[in-house]
C-alpha positions as CSV (number, residue, x, y, z in Angstrom):
1,M,-4.5,12.0,-3.8
2,L,-2.0,9.4,-5.0
3,P,-0.4,9.9,-8.5
4,A,-2.0,7.3,-11.0
5,E,1.3,5.3,-11.2
6,V,1.2,4.7,-7.5
7,R,-2.4,3.6,-7.1
8,P,-2.8,0.0,-6.0
9,V,-5.4,-1.2,-8.5
10,A,-4.8,-4.9,-8.4
11,L,-4.7,-4.7,-4.6
12,L,-8.0,-3.0,-4.6
13,R,-9.6,-5.4,-6.9
14,Q,-8.1,-8.6,-5.4
15,F,-7.8,-8.0,-1.7
16,P,-9.9,-5.0,-0.7
17,R,-9.7,-6.1,2.9
18,I,-6.0,-5.6,2.7
19,A,-6.5,-2.3,1.0
20,N,-8.6,-1.1,3.9
21,V,-6.0,-2.2,6.4
22,V,-3.4,0.0,4.5
23,A,-5.9,3.1,4.2
24,R,-6.5,2.9,7.9
25,A,-2.8,2.9,8.8
26,W,-1.8,5.4,6.2
27,N,-1.7,8.5,8.4
28,D,0.5,6.9,11.1
29,A,4.0,6.4,9.8
30,A,5.0,3.7,12.3
31,E,1.6,1.8,11.7
32,I,2.0,1.9,8.0
33,Q,5.5,0.7,8.0
34,A,4.4,-2.2,10.3
35,V,1.5,-3.0,8.2
36,L,3.4,-2.9,4.9
37,D,6.3,-4.9,6.3
38,D,3.9,-7.5,7.7
39,F,2.4,-7.9,4.2
40,L,5.7,-8.0,2.5
41,I,7.8,-10.0,4.7
42,D,7.1,-13.7,5.7
43,R,8.1,-13.9,9.3
44,R,6.1,-17.2,10.0
45,G,7.3,-19.3,7.0
46,G,5.4,-21.1,4.5
47,R,3.0,-18.3,3.4
48,Q,1.9,-18.3,-0.2
49,G,2.2,-14.6,-0.6
50,F,0.5,-12.2,-2.9
51,P,0.4,-12.2,-6.7
52,L,3.4,-10.4,-8.2
53,E,1.4,-7.4,-9.4
54,V,0.0,-6.9,-5.7
55,T,3.3,-7.3,-4.1
56,E,4.8,-4.6,-6.6
57,E,2.0,-2.3,-5.7
58,L,2.7,-2.8,-1.9
59,L,6.4,-2.1,-2.6
60,V,5.5,1.0,-4.6
61,L,3.2,2.2,-1.8
62,R,5.9,1.7,0.8
63,D,8.5,3.5,-1.3
64,Y,6.1,6.3,-2.1
65,Y,5.2,6.7,1.6
66,Q,8.8,7.0,2.5
67,G,9.6,9.5,-0.2
68,R,11.6,7.2,-2.3
69,Y,9.4,6.5,-5.3
70,P,11.3,8.1,-8.0
71,N,8.1,9.3,-10.2
72,G,5.8,10.1,-7.4
73,V,4.9,13.6,-6.4
74,S,4.5,14.0,-2.7
75,T,0.9,14.3,-1.4
76,C,-0.8,14.7,1.7
77,P,-1.2,11.4,3.4
78,D,-4.7,12.2,4.3
79,E,-5.6,12.5,0.6
80,A,-3.7,9.6,-0.4
81,A,-5.4,7.3,2.0
82,Q,-8.7,8.0,0.1
83,D,-7.1,6.2,-3.1
84,L,-6.6,3.0,-1.0
85,S,-10.3,2.6,-0.1
86,P,-12.3,0.3,-2.3
87,P,-15.1,2.2,-4.2
88,G,-18.7,1.6,-2.9
């Protein structure tokens, strides 16, 4: 399970479809990196982008997955993916 400070609350509320994409990719290191990069980097130009709070959550998820989140405690990726799925 993801630590509370890493859980993407705004992402789940505002973009549940995106949260599902992240959750499906969570157990594959190459896939999650590609997914998060696609959401964070505008390669086509002119994209509006996510609200700041969602962008910050995606950055925290990327850093946490890569073991760089300073306050995060490493967890099993399988358990962490459960936190990314919208309730219901």
